Structures are given as C-alpha cells and as structure tokens.
N, C-alpha and C positions, 0 to 999 in steps of 0.2 A: 504493499499500498504506500509505505513512505517513498519509494523508485518512483510509481506515478504523481505525485506529489512535487517530487523534486524537479521530472520531466514539465508537468505543466506549471510551474513557476518560473524553470528556463523557455520557456516558450513564450510566457507575456513577458518576461524580461525583453527578452529577442525582439520581439512583437514592437514594443512600447520603443526599442532605441531603433530599432528600422524605420519606426514611423517616424519619431522625430528628426532621423538622420534624412531620411526623403522629404522632410519639410524644411530641411535647412538647405538642402544644398539643392533643390527647387524641382518645377516640376519639365523645366529643359533635359535632366537626365534621364527622366521616361519619354517624351516624347522625340527629342533627338539623340538617342541613343549612339555612340560613337563608339568603336571598339576599347576603346579604352575603358568607359564606360559601363562595356560589357562584361570585360573581363572583373570589373571593378565588384560590381552586381553577383556576378557566380562568387569570390571571395565571401562577400558579405553574407550568403546564402550558405557557403561552407561553414564558416566561423559559429552561425549560429547553431546549424544543421549537425556538424562532427559533434556538438560541445554536448546535444540530446542525450547524446548516447556513449560518453564517458563521463562515470560517475566524479572520477576528480578533478575534475571542472565546475565549478558553481554558478554561481549569478555572477559575483564578483568579478567573476574571471571575463563572462561572457560580457556584460559589460563594457570592462576596459580593452577587450579585442576590438568592441563593434568602435567603439569612440576613437579610440585609436586609430583606426582606419578610417574612421569617417571625417577625422580631424586633415587625414595624410590627403582624402580627395577634397574638401571641401578648399585647400588651401594649392592645390593643384589648382581648382577651378580658380582661383581667388588668379593666380599666376598665369593661367593663360588668357585669362580678362585682359590682362594689362599689359603683357610678355606677348607679341603676336608670331614670331619666331618659335616659341615655344608651342606656343598652341599649333601650327603648323605642324612641327615635330611631333608632336603627341595625338593630334587630332586629323593632322591630313588633310589636301585640301582637294578639292571637287576638280573633278577629271572630265575634261570636255569627249567625250565618246563621236558623238556627231557634230563637224562641223562645218556653214556653210551647205549639211546636206550632203556629207563627205565620213564613210565611218572610218574612224580612227581605228586599223587593227594594234596599233602599240599603244595606245590606252587600253585598249581590250585585254592582252597580254598584261600589260601592267596593275590591272586591277583584275586578272587571273578573273575575267569575265567571257563567255562562249555567246555564240551569236542565239543561240535559244535563248538564253536568259536574259539576253537584251531584246530579244522580241517578247518577249513574256511583260518583259519594267515596259517595256512601249506599248505594250496590249491595256496593258493596262491604268494608261493614259491619254487611251481611246485614240493612240497610234498605231494602226495595221499595217502599215509599209513604211520601211526605211525611207522612201521616195517622199513619203508626205512630211517629213522630219527635216526640220533646217537647222535644228539643234538639242541636242541629247548630253544635260549633265548630271551623270552619277554624284550624287552629294557626300558627305560624307561620314553622312548615318544609313547609306546604303540604297536610300533610294535615286529612284529618278526626275528629272525636274526636265520638260519637254513643254519647246518653242514651236509649234508648226509654222511649214510654210503659208505664206496667205492667202494660196490657192483652198487649204484645206482648212485654215483657219474658220473658226464659225463668224461671222458677221456680227458687225455692234449697231449700233444705232447710231452714232458716225457715219455709217459706212453708207444710209440709207437716208442721213441728213433729218434724221429723225430728234426731236424734244430733248435732253438728256434732264431725267427728271433727278432727285437728290433722292437716294438708297435708305433707306426706313429702315430700324432693326426690329423685327419682332419681338416682344416681351411677355413673359408667361405671366397670368394674374392668379391661374388657379392649375394646382396641382393636386391629384389625388385626393381630390375631396377638401382642400384646403387653401385656404386663400394665401396667395403670396403679401403680405401688407407692402412689402418694402418695394416691391417693384409698384406694385399700386399707385401708393404715394405719391413716389419719383417721376411717375409718369402723368401726374396732377390728377388723379382718380381719388373717390372716394371709393367705400365699401356700400354706403347706399347706393351709387351710380352701382358697379357691378350686380347687387342683386335686382337694382330694373333690368338694368342691361339680359340676364340669362333669364328674368320671369315674362320679356320680350317673346323670350323663343320658344316658353311654352316649357319654362323649368322651375320645378316653385322651390329649389333646395340649392345651396352649394354643393352638398354632399352626395349629390349624383351628376356631378360634374368630376368627367377624367380630366380632362384639360381644356382649360380658356388662353385663350392666345390675341394680343391685342397690336395690330398694326397703325400708325400712323396712315389716314385715307382709308381705311378698311374698316369693318365691320366686325365687333368681336368673335372671335370663332370659337366654338365650343365644340366640344366631343364628351358625349355622355359614356355613361361604363357599358 
C-alpha cells in the first residue's frame, strides 16, 4: 500500500513541476517544437518516468531534477532570444526547398527529405503539384510554408476591385449553457440583452444553449444542445 502512495505522491509532484515549467517556458515550446525542444521534452518525461519506479528517488529529488533541467531550458531560451548566432546554431534556420518554382535537390538532401515527403507536405497546404508552387520553405519546427504561383493562388477582393471590409473577430457569449460574462461586458452588452436575444429565437433559457457567438454586423448565432 505504501508503494502505491509513494508512486501517487511522486506522480502528483512531477505533474505540478511539469505544469509550472510549461507555463514558465511559454506556449511556443509546444506550438513550435524545434529539435532542441523535442529533446528537452523527452528528457523531462524520462526524469519523472524513471523516478516513479526507483524507490531510492524521492519527491525532493524529482522536484530538484525537474527544476534544474527546467532552469537550463529557460536560460537557453533567454539566450536564444538575445543572441541570433546561438539561436541559429541551436534551432537551425528555415530551408527554401522550392525557390522561384525550382526544386532544390541540395536542400532536400540537407534536410533528409525525399520527394514523397515533400509532396505530402505540399498537399497538406492544398498544393497538389510542384508546378503550382513558387516558394516552399521548411520551417525550423518541421512545418512547410507554401507560396503558390499567382496562377494558382486564390483570388482576393483586390483582384476583383471589390470594396474591402474591416475583419471582425467572432466572440463567444455562451458556452455549455454558461454565460461568458467577461466577453459579454467587454463587447458592450448586458446579460439582459443576451436573454432577450435568446428568447427572440424561441429559446426560454440560457441553459438550453450549447454555444452562442456574436460578430459585429450579424445577429447572434445560437446552437442548442
């Protein structure tokens, strides 16, 4: 029984340490995972995982190991923000795989990328032929940025000389039957107005609303359960 309590305690401490470490390092570590970030995440997981099955490693040692490793990652991130050469050395630089419609075999080799992988990445960007692509850039996090040739790019309002409107951001007012008061007040509305708008659409209570969204110039969009 004591062994289960020890494992549960170490799991909890490891979870808390990793949570606060992730908050400290920022969301970019997750959304833009470079090779260094990937290795760092693996090591963090190993530090906690291995400690769970080693009875000689206590909670204090887990917290210490995660803290020291997290501090090393944090200071490395700080240095890379201020030192461009070190950043390029650690994270690498984007590679132009296709330049002016021409495929670079040298860049493919340098990034250990074959043509089938390249075509797969292009299709994920709605480019189904290399002939459609003006530029393709392999980013440091492994994603592909694609600029299509003008013949294949989607037309814009400017191409048709149509009036350009200012884009507006949709804002959620109700989620899972709960009023998002902060969103509502920051948009200049009251709960009384929201209830009136919901009743106009034949819904007697907010609790029956799964999701409600407002966008300037449109009426309130409501989705019931």
